[in-house]
C-alpha positions as CSV (number, residue, x, y, z in Angstrom):
1,M,-54.7,-108.8,-26.3
2,A,-51.7,-108.6,-28.7
3,D,-48.2,-109.0,-27.3
4,N,-45.7,-106.0,-27.3
5,T,-43.5,-107.3,-30.0
6,R,-46.6,-107.5,-32.3
7,A,-47.3,-103.8,-31.6
8,A,-43.8,-102.9,-32.2
9,K,-43.7,-104.7,-35.6
10,L,-47.1,-103.0,-36.5
11,A,-45.7,-99.6,-35.5
12,D,-42.7,-100.0,-37.6
13,R,-44.3,-101.4,-40.5
14,I,-47.0,-98.2,-40.1
15,K,-44.2,-95.9,-39.9
16,E,-42.6,-97.2,-43.2
17,I,-45.9,-97.0,-45.0
18,V,-47.0,-93.5,-43.8
19,A,-43.4,-92.2,-44.6
20,K,-43.8,-93.7,-48.3
21,R,-46.9,-92.0,-48.8
22,I,-45.9,-88.8,-47.7
23,D,-42.9,-89.0,-49.6
24,K,-44.8,-89.9,-52.7
25,G,-46.9,-86.6,-52.2
26,L,-50.2,-86.1,-50.9
27,R,-51.1,-83.3,-53.3
28,D,-51.7,-80.9,-50.8
29,P,-50.0,-77.5,-51.1
30,R,-49.9,-77.1,-47.4
31,M,-47.6,-79.9,-46.9
32,G,-43.8,-79.1,-45.7
33,F,-41.0,-81.2,-45.4
34,V,-42.5,-84.0,-43.0
35,T,-40.3,-86.7,-41.0
36,I,-42.0,-89.4,-39.4
37,T,-40.1,-89.8,-35.9
38,D,-41.9,-92.5,-34.3
39,V,-45.1,-94.7,-34.2
40,R,-46.7,-95.9,-30.9
41,M,-49.8,-98.5,-30.9
42,T,-51.9,-99.0,-28.2
43,G,-51.8,-102.6,-26.6
44,D,-55.1,-103.8,-28.4
45,L,-53.5,-102.5,-31.9
46,Q,-56.6,-100.1,-32.7
47,H,-54.8,-96.8,-32.1
48,A,-51.5,-95.4,-33.8
49,S,-50.2,-92.2,-32.5
50,I,-47.8,-91.2,-35.2
51,F,-45.0,-88.4,-34.2
52,Y,-43.6,-86.3,-36.8
53,T,-41.3,-82.9,-37.3
54,V,-41.6,-80.5,-40.0
55,Y,-38.6,-78.6,-41.1
56,G,-39.5,-74.9,-41.5
57,S,-41.0,-71.9,-39.8
58,E,-44.1,-72.1,-37.3
59,E,-46.5,-71.2,-40.2
60,E,-45.1,-74.3,-42.2
61,R,-45.5,-76.4,-39.1
62,A,-49.3,-75.4,-38.8
63,D,-50.0,-75.8,-42.6
64,S,-48.4,-79.4,-42.6
65,A,-50.3,-80.2,-39.5
66,A,-53.6,-79.2,-41.1
67,A,-52.4,-81.1,-44.3
68,L,-52.0,-84.2,-42.3
69,K,-55.1,-83.9,-40.4
70,A,-57.1,-83.8,-44.0
71,A,-55.2,-86.6,-45.3
72,T,-55.6,-88.9,-42.1
73,G,-58.5,-91.0,-44.0
74,L,-56.2,-91.5,-47.3
75,L,-53.3,-92.6,-45.1
76,R,-55.5,-95.1,-43.1
77,T,-56.7,-96.4,-46.1
78,E,-53.1,-96.6,-47.4
79,V,-52.2,-98.5,-44.0
80,G,-55.0,-100.7,-44.2
81,R,-54.1,-101.9,-47.7
82,N,-50.6,-102.6,-46.6
83,I,-50.9,-104.5,-43.1
84,N,-52.1,-108.0,-42.4
85,S,-54.5,-107.1,-39.7
86,R,-58.1,-107.7,-39.0
87,L,-58.7,-104.1,-38.0
88,T,-57.1,-100.8,-39.4
89,P,-56.0,-98.9,-36.6
90,S,-57.1,-95.2,-36.5
91,L,-54.4,-92.7,-36.8
92,E,-53.4,-89.6,-34.8
93,F,-50.7,-87.3,-35.8
94,I,-48.9,-85.4,-33.2
95,A,-46.1,-83.0,-33.7
96,D,-42.9,-84.1,-32.1
97,A,-40.9,-81.9,-29.6
98,V,-37.7,-83.0,-30.7
99,P,-36.5,-79.6,-32.4
100,E,-37.7,-77.7,-29.7
101,N,-36.3,-79.7,-26.9
102,A,-32.9,-79.7,-29.2
103,A,-32.8,-76.1,-29.4
104,H,-33.3,-75.8,-25.6
105,I,-30.5,-78.2,-24.8
106,A,-28.3,-76.3,-27.3
107,A,-28.8,-73.0,-25.3
108,K,-28.3,-74.5,-22.3
109,L,-24.9,-75.9,-23.2
110,E,-23.9,-72.6,-24.8
111,E,-24.7,-70.8,-21.6
112,A,-22.6,-73.3,-19.5
113,R,-19.6,-72.6,-22.2
114,Q,-20.1,-69.0,-21.5
115,L,-20.1,-69.6,-17.7
116,D,-16.9,-71.8,-18.1
117,E,-15.1,-69.2,-19.9
118,R,-15.7,-66.7,-17.4
119,T,-14.5,-69.2,-14.9
120,R,-11.4,-69.6,-16.5
121,A,-10.9,-65.9,-17.0
122,L,-11.2,-65.4,-13.3
123,A,-8.9,-68.2,-12.5
124,A,-6.0,-66.9,-14.7
125,S,-6.0,-63.5,-12.9
126,A,-6.5,-64.9,-9.4
127,Q,-4.3,-64.5,-6.6
128,Y,-3.6,-66.1,-3.3
129,A,-5.1,-64.8,0.0
130,G,-2.3,-65.7,1.7
131,D,1.0,-67.6,1.3
132,E,1.3,-69.4,-1.9
133,D,1.5,-72.8,0.0
134,P,-0.1,-72.5,3.2
135,Y,0.8,-75.9,4.5
136,V,3.3,-76.0,7.5
137,K,6.2,-78.0,6.2
138,P,8.6,-80.0,8.4
139,R,11.7,-78.4,9.7
140,D,15.1,-79.5,8.7
141,L,17.2,-80.3,11.8
142,D,20.2,-78.8,10.2
143,E,18.9,-75.7,9.6
144,D,17.8,-75.6,13.4
145,A,21.4,-76.5,14.3
146,G,23.1,-73.6,12.7
């Protein structure tokens, strides 16, 4: 069993190799603007899960996923040539949910901002239900004497 530092180093190396190969081009017209975001290795270094994002529409994401699936063998061969390991790990491409999560968070922040604006507007026109200062103040003895 390999230690975690070895798996992390191999994951970083695979990320670099795959990103460079995709950047050089895969000769697949379906391939869009793909960014490799993360690589996770199993503890036995037999399998690499490669997370990626695609800039563009849903159709471009689907086309890029199909292109990556078709190029998995080529990319695995490229990884095998460039790492010093007894076995070449199998590769699995997984679409990263970062853009969708970021959009969801941005929508929630905008909703919170709008609620804050409404609260500020209500607070600006608010009036006291009773006296402005409802607390009882100590009496001055001089006023009571007069």
